[in-house]
N, C-alpha and C positions, 0 to 999 in steps of 0.2 A: 686243466688250468686252475681254474673253480676250486676245485676238490682238494688243490696240494695250498691256495690259500688257505683254504678254511682248517687245514690239520696246524698248518702255520703264522695261524693268527694271533695267539700269543708272542708271539717273538716280532710280529715285524705290528705289530697294530701300536706299538709308540711311534716308529718313522713313519709312518702311513699317514695319522695325523698331524704330524710335524708338516706333512707333503701337501695334503689338505691343505691345511689352514695358510701353507704358504704361498701357496696358489691361489688362494683368496688375497692376502691380504694385498698381494704384490699385479692382481688382473692378469696374467699370464696362466696361458693352458699349452703345454709342450704339444709340438708340433708331432712327437710319436703318438700320442694318445687320439691325434685327429683319424689316425688311418683307419679305414674298416674294410672288411676283406666283401663280397658281395657273391653271394652263391644262390643259384635259380635251384627251386623248389617246383616238383614238378605235383602238379595240382589233378588233375586227370583226362580220360579219353584220348587220345593222339599223343605219343611223344616226341614225334616228328614234328609238331609245331612248336614254336616258341610262347605263343598266344597260349598255350600250357602252360607254361610255365609264374612262379612269380619269385622277385627278386627280396633276400632278405640280407641285410647287413649285419656282419659278424664285429663287431667291436671289441679293443682289448679291455680286459677284465677289468684293468686300475680306473680306466675314463666312465664307466658302468658304475665300479663305486665312488668314483668323487661324485656322477653324477645323482646319486641316492646321497651321497652328503649333503651337497647344494640343495638338495629337496626339501630333505628335511629340516635343512637347517629355513631356508628361507617359506617352506608353508606351516614352522612352529610362528616365526614370526611375522607371517600374515593374520593366521587365527587369533594367536594371541592379544593381537592389537585391532584385532574390526576391521583389518584393511578389505576383506573380499568381503562382496556384496549378500546379498543372501541368495538375487536371483544366480548366481554362479552356482550352474550344478557338475561341470565336466571337470574331470581329475580337484574332484572333495570326495573325503569321506563321509559316508551314509548317504551320499547323494549321487545321482544317477539319472541319466535323459529321460528314464522313465516316469521319473518324478518330474524333471521338466513338463512334460507332456503333460501328464497328469494336473500341474498347476494351469497349464494354461489350460487346459480342458474348462477349468473349473472357475477360471478366470473372464471366459467368454461366455459359457452358460450365467454368469453372476451379472454379466452387462444385458445381457441379452433380457434374464429376469426381471430386472433394474430397466431395461430401455420399453418393454413393453406390458408388465404389470403397474411400474413405479416400487412397488416396495421388493422387498428380499425373500427368501424360502426359510428364513431361521426358527419361523412356528410350523414347520414341517405340512402347510397344507399348499395344495397346487392352489395357481386363481382358477377363479371359474370360468374363465376363458379360451385354457387349456382344455376344460374339460367338455368340452363343445366342437363339434365336428358339424362341418358341411360336405351332406351328400348329394354326389351327382350325378350321372347317369349317361354311360360313357356304350357309345353300338360296337356291336362284333360283328356281325353280316349279316345278311341275309334279310328278308321282310321289316324294315324299320318299324311296321305299324302292328309287330308280333312283341309284343313284351320280353319271350324269350331270345329274339338276338338284341337283347340291351345288360348292357351288370353295370353293375352300383358301386363307386369308391367311396370313400369318408376321408377328407379331405383335414387333416386335426392344423393343429396349431406346430409351428416349427420348434420353436423352444420345448415342449412337451415333448417331440419325437426325440431331439437332443438328449434329452433327459432319460426318456425311457431307455435310450440307447446307451447311457453311461452306466445306466441301473442293472441293465442287463450284462454287459461287462463285467461290472464287479461281479454278482451274482454267479455265476457259468461256469465257473471253474470247479463254485464250490458243491452247485446241485448238480455238475454233470458227474462229481463221484457218489453221489445219492438215488439217481436217477436206477431205474430199474430198466432191464434187456429189453425189456418188451415195451418200454417206451418209443415209439418210433418218431411221432409227430415232434416237432421242436430238438430236437435233439441231433446234436452234432455228429456227421456221418450217420445220420439214417433221416430214412423218407417214410411217407405211410406205403409207397410203392411195396417195398420189404415187407412191410406188415402183410400187404394185400398178398405176397406172394407166398411167404410162409401158409397164410388161412388156407390156400387156394392149394400146397400140397398135403398140408393135413387131410383136407377134401378128398385129392386124388388116393392117398393112402385107406382111408375108412372106405369110399368103394370098393377101392382094389379087396380089403380087405372083410371086406363087407359087416363091417363094425359099424355099429351105435354111435353115432356122433350128434352130441348136442352144442348149439353155438347161438349164444348170449352177446348181443351189442348192446350198451349203455350209453345212454348220452348225458353227459352231466354239463348241465349248465349252471 
């Protein structure tokens, strides 16, 4: 049906435009266009379970054309007269829920910065108290008189941790593209155990083939 309408559009555009304008001027919507056909769409797993289907509504093509016509007319009126507020992200061009979340996080962070330091971050420098941390000791197990049974943790400022997380999320996708495959630490889907296992395989193969192997460990401070 849609293909037929596209082919015949040069011939029906005039009566279709008149019909849409008439429906808007009279405020009426034909009952026949309110009809919809519900069809179940299979999702996954067992087809015998009704919960594995989702319903969709098949609307008449002319009702969808009228809906598009109303949407474009109304959206043009709202945008040209600046009726929509800037906080409206859904159902708008060049806006999305991701931008809304990003804006919300920035507003929360700005509030935390101002409330905790009394100033904003426009200067590009972190507040001094963000660079400080409190080191506390936590017992693990065994004899508490032995220093080896304790571990230390550093308590950092909460706003600084939020800012660090935001920066990490922003650069992570770009950094991931440039990290070498040998980078196991701080690498998505990679852990140090994988690197240790790789080194162990190399050692075992060198022993099996009686080959000379040189291993160098470099600690970057």
